[in-house]
C-alpha positions in Angstrom: -10.2 -33.6 -18.8 -9.2 -32.1 -22.2 -9.9 -32.8 -25.8 -7.6 -32.0 -28.7 -9.0 -32.3 -32.2 -7.9 -31.7 -35.8 -10.3 -32.8 -38.4 -10.2 -32.1 -42.2 -13.8 -32.3 -43.3 -15.2 -32.4 -46.8 -18.5 -32.6 -48.5 -17.9 -36.3 -49.1 -16.5 -37.5 -45.8 -15.3 -40.7 -47.5 -12.6 -38.5 -49.1 -11.0 -37.1 -46.0 -10.1 -38.5 -42.6 -11.4 -37.3 -39.3 -8.5 -37.4 -36.9 -9.2 -36.9 -33.2 -6.9 -37.5 -30.3 -8.8 -38.1 -27.1 -6.3 -37.8 -24.1 -8.7 -39.0 -21.5 -8.5 -42.0 -19.1 -11.4 -43.8 -20.6 -10.1 -43.8 -24.2 -6.4 -44.1 -23.3 -5.3 -41.6 -26.0 -6.7 -43.6 -28.9 -7.0 -41.9 -32.3 -10.2 -42.4 -34.2 -10.6 -42.3 -37.9 -13.7 -42.4 -40.2 -12.7 -45.8 -41.7 -10.0 -48.4 -41.6 -8.8 -47.2 -45.1 -7.9 -43.8 -43.5 -5.6 -45.3 -40.9 -2.7 -44.8 -43.3 -2.9 -41.0 -42.7 -0.5 -39.8 -40.1 -1.5 -36.1 -40.1 -4.5 -34.2 -41.3 -4.0 -32.0 -44.4 -5.2 -28.5 -44.1 -6.7 -26.7 -47.1 -8.0 -23.1 -46.6 -11.7 -22.8 -47.2 -12.3 -22.0 -50.9 -14.3 -18.9 -51.4 -16.4 -20.2 -54.3 -17.3 -23.8 -53.5 -19.9 -25.6 -55.6 -21.6 -27.1 -52.5 -22.3 -24.8 -49.5 -23.7 -25.3 -46.1 -27.3 -23.9 -46.0 -27.9 -20.8 -44.0 -24.1 -20.3 -43.6 -22.9 -17.2 -41.8 -22.9 -15.8 -38.3 -26.3 -14.1 -37.9 -25.5 -11.6 -35.2 -26.4 -8.0 -36.4 -24.6 -5.9 -33.8 -27.7 -4.9 -31.8 -28.2 -5.1 -28.0 -31.2 -7.4 -28.3 -31.1 -10.9 -26.8 -29.1 -13.2 -29.2 -28.1 -16.8 -29.3 -26.6 -18.9 -32.1 -25.3 -22.4 -31.9 -23.5 -24.9 -34.1 -23.6 -28.7 -34.0 -21.3 -31.1 -35.7 -21.8 -34.9 -35.3 -19.2 -37.4 -36.4 -20.0 -41.1 -36.6 -17.3 -43.8 -36.8 -19.3 -47.0 -37.7 -16.2 -49.3 -37.7 -15.4 -48.2 -34.2 -19.0 -48.1 -33.1 -18.5 -44.6 -31.7 -19.9 -41.2 -32.4 -19.3 -37.8 -30.9 -20.4 -34.3 -31.5 -18.9 -30.8 -31.2 -21.3 -28.0 -30.1 -20.5 -24.3 -30.0 -22.6 -21.3 -28.9 -22.5 -17.5 -28.8 -24.9 -15.6 -26.5 -25.4 -11.9 -26.2 -22.1 -10.9 -27.9 -22.9 -7.2 -27.6 -21.8 -7.2 -24.0 -18.3 -7.9 -22.8 -19.7 -8.5 -19.3 -23.2 -8.8 -17.7 -25.0 -5.5 -17.7 -25.2 -3.5 -14.4 -28.4 -3.0 -12.5 -29.3 0.2 -14.3 -28.5 -1.2 -17.7 -30.5 -4.3 -16.9 -33.6 -2.1 -16.0 -33.4 -0.4 -19.4 -32.6 -3.4 -21.7 -33.4 -6.5 -19.6 -31.0 -9.2 -18.5 -28.2 -10.3 -20.8 -25.9 -13.3 -20.4 -22.8 -12.9 -22.6 -20.8 -16.0 -23.2 -19.1 -18.4 -25.6 -19.4 -22.1 -25.1 -17.7 -25.2 -26.5 -19.0 -28.7 -25.7 -17.9 -32.1 -26.8 -19.9 -35.2 -26.2 -17.1 -37.6 -26.9 -16.5 -41.3 -27.4 -18.0 -43.5 -24.7 -20.3 -40.6 -23.9 -17.7 -38.5 -22.1 -18.7 -34.8 -21.9 -16.5 -31.7 -21.8 -17.7 -28.1 -21.6 -15.6 -25.0 -21.7 -17.5 -21.7 -21.2 -16.4 -18.1 -20.9 -18.3 -14.9 -20.3 -15.6 -13.1 -22.4 -17.0 -12.8 -25.9 -14.4 -10.4 -27.4 -12.2 -13.3 -28.8 -15.1 -14.9 -30.7 -15.2 -14.5 -34.4 -17.7 -15.7 -37.0 -18.0 -15.1 -40.8 -21.1 -13.3 -42.0 -21.2 -15.3 -45.2 -19.6 -18.6 -44.5 -19.8 -21.5 -42.0 -16.6 -20.3 -40.3 -16.2 -19.5 -36.6 -13.7 -19.6 -33.8 -12.9 -18.5 -30.3 -9.8 -18.2 -28.1 -10.5 -19.0 -24.5 -6.8 -18.6 -23.6 -4.2 -17.1 -26.0 -0.6 -18.1 -25.9 1.6 -15.7 -23.9 2.4 -12.7 -26.1 0.1 -13.8 -28.9 -3.0 -12.1 -30.2 -6.2 -14.2 -30.7 -7.2 -14.8 -34.3 -10.2 -13.0 -35.8 -10.6 -15.3 -38.8 -9.6 -18.7 -40.1 -5.9 -19.2 -39.9 -3.6 -22.1 -40.9 -3.2 -24.8 -38.2 0.4 -24.1 -37.4 -0.4 -20.4 -36.7 -3.4 -21.4 -34.7 -1.2 -23.6 -32.5 1.3 -20.8 -32.1 -1.4 -18.3 -31.0 -4.1 -20.3 -29.2 -3.6 -22.2 -26.0 -7.3 -23.1 -25.6 -9.9 -22.5 -28.2 -11.2 -23.7 -31.6 -11.7 -22.8 -35.2 -14.3 -24.4 -37.5 -15.0 -24.2 -41.2 -16.9 -26.5 -43.6 -13.6 -28.4 -44.3 -11.6 -27.9 -41.1 -12.1 -28.4 -37.4 -9.4 -27.7 -35.0 -8.8 -26.8 -31.3 -8.1 -27.6 -27.7 -10.7 -27.2 -25.0 -10.4 -27.9 -21.3 -13.4 -28.7 -19.1 -13.6 -25.7 -16.8 -16.1 -27.2 -14.5 -19.2 -25.4 -15.7 -21.1 -28.5 -16.6 
């Protein structure tokens, strides 16, 4: 099962559509929008995250400090579609990013166990669940001062994974499987890799 999503978000959700394509058997490729009024939109409109917005997400920024101590940070986004009587959520996590792989026995004796990984989960319409997880943390990025993060699980052949927010067309050219999230944009493609 896979999930493709592009969602322009704003501080007032009534002003921008949420556009999600769910290519799964249970939803038969339906597209969901926040309201009937937004059904006139054919494509989401991308706007780069403004640096000096009036309204900001509290506690924004990726909090990892570069140390080898145990670390976990997660992000949760819920979207409710009252007219469709559906809701779904996107959840992302980063764990022990100081390590590109699990520490060896000697390292583990010195610093304790570490479990590096990046996860993307979607609890979709009709309670369908998708989880993609990788122990490879080197393609994860997060802004220190803004709600902005992303990961490339699988780059396109010959392309380098992004290390910051990029426009959607470039994202599609460079990322086969992955995501990017900001306060006003949510985009990606994840595939359930059986680690549920």
